[in-house]
N, C-alpha and C positions, 0 to 999 in steps of 0.2 A: 452461235444462235443470235440473230437480232431481236433486241429487246421485244419489239411488237409480239413475238411469236410466242411469248410469254402469255399473254394476255390473251392470246387464241387459243393456247393449247391447254393451259394448265386448267381451266374449268372445263374441257371436254376430260381431262385424265381424274377431276372430281368427281365427275358423272358418274367415269367409269367405276371408279372406285365405291361410291355409292350404291350403284346398281349390283355390284359384286358382292357386298355385303348384306344388300336382301336378298339375291341369291343362295347363297349359303345358310340361309335362315328359313328361305320359303322355298327352296331347289325348284324353281318353277324354269323351266327350259325356256319361256319367252325375256324372262328377266338375264338368264345368261347368253344370250341371242343378244339382247340388246346391251351386254353391259360389253362384250366382244365386238358390237358392231362402235362403241363410243372411243374402246380403246385404241381399234385400228384407226377411226376417226383423228384422234388425240396424234396417233403417229406419222398421219398424212400431213398434218396441220404443222406440228415440229419439226419435222422434215422438210416442209417447204421453207421453212424460216432459217435454214441453216445456211452457217456464213463460214466455209474454210479459209484458211488462210490459202496463198496462192504466189508460187514462187514468179517476180516479176522479174522478164526480161530486162538486159542490159545494153543491148545494142541500140546506138545512140538515133537512128532512126526509125525505129520500128514504133507503129501504130497497135496497140493492143486492143481487142476485142472490150467492147464495156459489158457484155455481157454473155453469160451461159446459153446457148442452145444452136440453133441449126441454120446454117447460111440460105436464106430463101431466096435473095434478089439480089445481082449486083447491077446497078443501072446508071445512065446516062441521063443527067436533067438539071434542070435551073433550081436555083436558091437564092430568091432574094433578087433576081435580075444577073445571078453569075452561073457561069457552067460550074458543075460539081458532079462528083462520083460520088452515089448512094448505094451502100452495103447492109442489107436490111435482115437484123437475125431475132427468128421465131422463138420465144421461149413457152415450153409447155409445161404444165404446173409439177413436174417431177423434177424440173431443171431449178439449180440455183439463182434464186430472183436478183438478188445483190450487185448495182449497176458498180460499175468503175471507171474513172477517167480513162479516155485513150491515150493520153497524153501528158505530158507534163506542161504544166502553163497558167494562166490566169483565166477565171470565168470572167465573161467579157460583156455577156449577156445572157438574161435569162427573162421565158416567154413561156407561159402557161396559157394554154389553148382550148377552150369548149369545143366539143364538137359530137359525133357520132360513136357509137360502140360497135363497128365493124368485127368480122373476125380478122383477128389480126394477122392472120397470114397474107390475107387479101394485099392484091396493090395499093387499093384504095385507100387504105389503114394509115399510110402515110402521111395521106395529105385530109381524109375527112376526121379519122379518130381524135377523140381527146389524147391532149398530149403535153408535156413537159420537155424545150428545147431550149437546151444551154449551148455556147460557143464557149470553146477554150482557145487561147490565144498563147504560141508558145513559140520557141526556136523552131519547131517543125512547121511554124504557119500558122493556120487558123482550120480547126476541127469543129462542127456541129452535132451535137447528140441529140437526137430524138428520144424521150421515153415516151411508147406511145400505148395507153390503153386498150385491152381486146375486148370481147364480146362477155367475157366473164371478168376480167381484171378492171375494175374502175376507181382504183385507190393508187393513185402515184403518188411517191414519196420522195422526197429531194434535201438531201440533210444541208447544202449548201447555200452560199449565198455569192451573190454579185460582187466582185472585186477577189473573192478568193483564192487565194494559189492553191493550184494541186499537183500533185505526185504523179508522174506514169502508175497508172494500175490502185490509186486510191480512192476507196468506198465513194460514193456518191449520193446513191438513195437505192428505190427499190419499185418495183411493179408488181401490187399482191395478187395471186392467183393468175400466173398467166398474161402470157401479154408481148411486146415486141418492142425491139432499139434499133434505130437507124443511125447508120454515122455517115455525115456528107462530109467530103475531103475536095484537097484538091485535084484537078483532073491529073496533073503530073506524078500524082501517088498511084505505085504501082500495089493491086492487090496480091496478095500470097494465099488467097483462099477462093474456093469455088463454090458454087451453088451445091449444095448437097452437104459440106462440110460441116463438123460440130466444133463449136469453138469455145473455150472458156475464161471467163471476164477477168482481166488483169494479168493473165497466163500467155493465150493466144494472138502471135503477130498475125494480123488480118493485113497488113499493108507495110511500105514503107516511102517514106518520103525523102529523099537523101538530098534533092537540089532544095529542101527546105522553103517550099515556096509560100506566096500569101494567097488564100482565096479569096481576100475582098480588097 
């Protein structure tokens, strides 16, 4: 459980408990239904902030998924004037929302960009939505990760700092209540997933970079 989850979930549990106490005294159907509503809401919120352990692949050239969710797009585009391959993952509110490092490396750049709040599954979300972009430099070259806010998710959390070393699959942050994560890699990287596939942060291999090329 991510610690922020307790701040969101425990007050709902307390409200549900208080309403249950009133219901036991008053025997009111409306109080009972309200208590059930807050109890279900508390469960959903606490479930959203879950943070399970994941087996991290040891394959030397593996690039792992930075997020849980569904692959919604694989594209060829330019990033800062150079060609890249982009993989986009859409996270529903039911997915684990803790993000992880796709490769081992050092954080070379972090850039928070304000923007719109389009539906995260739309193509333009990669460019126009509010997002946190960080670049990892490692033995596999350079990988860029975009944490992208969605229509409802407007709180991007990033726990690391510029210059921090990261292990493959290490937790780096989260996006609260549904959103999207993009991975930008060198064109030589070979994807091992397709649109529609479900992936898990830290444990699903999404691509390989056997030639360990540099992006920049």
